[in-house]
C-alpha positions as CSV (number, residue, x, y, z in Angstrom):
1,M,0.0,0.0,0.0
2,G,1.2,3.5,-0.8
3,R,1.9,6.4,1.5
4,K,-0.3,9.5,1.7
5,T,0.9,13.0,2.7
6,V,-1.6,15.0,4.8
7,A,-1.7,18.3,6.5
8,L,-3.0,18.5,10.1
9,S,-3.7,21.3,12.4
10,L,-2.3,20.6,15.9
11,D,-1.7,22.5,19.1
12,E,1.8,24.1,18.6
13,N,3.1,23.3,22.0
14,I,1.9,19.7,21.9
15,Y,3.5,19.2,18.5
16,K,6.8,20.7,19.5
17,D,7.0,18.7,22.7
18,Y,6.0,15.4,21.0
19,K,8.4,16.1,18.1
20,K,11.2,16.5,20.6
21,F,10.2,13.4,22.4
22,C,10.3,11.4,19.2
23,E,13.7,12.8,18.3
24,E,15.1,12.0,21.7
25,N,13.8,8.4,21.4
26,S,14.8,7.8,17.8
27,M,11.2,7.6,16.6
28,I,9.6,8.9,13.5
29,L,6.7,11.2,14.4
30,S,4.6,10.3,11.4
31,R,4.9,6.6,12.2
32,K,3.9,7.2,15.7
33,V,0.7,9.0,14.6
34,E,0.1,6.2,12.1
35,T,0.4,3.5,14.8
36,F,-2.0,5.5,17.1
37,M,-4.5,5.6,14.3
38,K,-4.2,1.9,13.5
39,K,-4.7,1.0,17.2
40,E,-7.8,3.2,17.4
41,L,-9.3,1.5,14.3
42,E,-8.5,-2.0,15.7
43,Q,-10.0,-1.2,19.1
44,N,-13.2,0.2,17.5
45,N,-13.5,-2.7,15.1
46,K,-13.4,-5.1,18.1
47,K,-16.4,-3.1,19.5
48,G,-18.3,-3.5,16.2
49,I,-17.8,0.2,15.2
50,K,-16.9,0.7,11.5
């Protein structure tokens, strides 16, 4: 499956802090967001929500 570039509007301070957190822990911010979204979908699918 391909990759999709998106634009998001986020709280500036939260973004800055989380970006720093990812950098300090050798993580890619976009992959962390993607993982969060995937987990949310999986949890909701278990509850029967589509």
